[in-house]
C-alpha positions in Angstrom: 4.8 -13.2 -8.9 7.2 -10.3 -9.8 5.8 -7.3 -11.0 6.9 -6.0 -14.3 7.8 -1.8 -14.7 5.4 -0.6 -17.1 7.3 1.0 -19.8 4.5 2.3 -21.2 3.5 4.5 -18.4 4.6 8.5 -19.4 5.9 9.0 -15.8 7.8 6.0 -16.6 9.4 7.2 -19.6 10.0 10.2 -18.4 12.0 9.2 -15.1 13.9 7.0 -17.9 14.7 9.9 -19.6 16.1 12.0 -16.5 18.4 8.6 -15.7 19.9 8.6 -19.5 20.7 12.7 -19.4 21.8 11.7 -15.9 19.6 14.8 -14.8 19.4 16.4 -11.4 16.4 16.4 -9.5 14.7 17.3 -6.8 12.3 14.6 -5.0 9.9 15.8 -2.3 8.6 13.0 0.2 5.3 12.8 1.8 7.4 13.3 5.2 8.2 16.7 3.7 11.8 15.9 2.9 13.6 17.1 -0.2 15.8 15.1 -1.7 18.5 16.2 -4.6 20.9 14.3 -6.6 20.7 11.9 -9.9 18.3 9.1 -10.5 20.2 5.8 -11.1 17.5 3.5 -11.6 13.9 2.7 -10.8 11.7 -0.4 -10.3 8.1 -1.2 -9.5 8.5 -0.4 -5.9 11.5 2.3 -5.7 13.2 4.7 -7.0 17.2 5.4 -6.1 18.7 8.6 -5.9 22.3 9.2 -5.6 23.4 12.5 -3.5 26.1 14.8 -3.7 28.4 12.4 -1.7 27.5 9.5 -4.3 25.8 8.1 -1.2 22.4 6.1 -2.6 18.8 6.6 -1.0 16.0 4.0 -2.1 12.7 6.0 -1.7 9.3 3.9 -2.1 7.4 5.2 -4.9 4.1 5.7 -2.9 6.1 7.9 -0.6 7.2 10.6 -3.6 4.9 13.7 -3.8 7.0 15.0 -6.9 10.0 14.8 -9.1 11.2 17.7 -10.9 14.6 18.3 -13.2 16.4 21.0 -11.7 17.3 23.8 -13.7 
């Protein structure tokens, strides 16, 4: 059984907009770490963020405290 990404949720739509517009974000994790980069993709369980060195980090959604676009 596969879980589908609920594209009707505002959070999913906002992340999709961030991906489409290639905005840089700050992502705070429950560990206290702060990641900075561009979101490349999302699925029902994870979000992939690419850092300034083009290195991907796959983050479990449940570990994310917040995601905000950098100004």
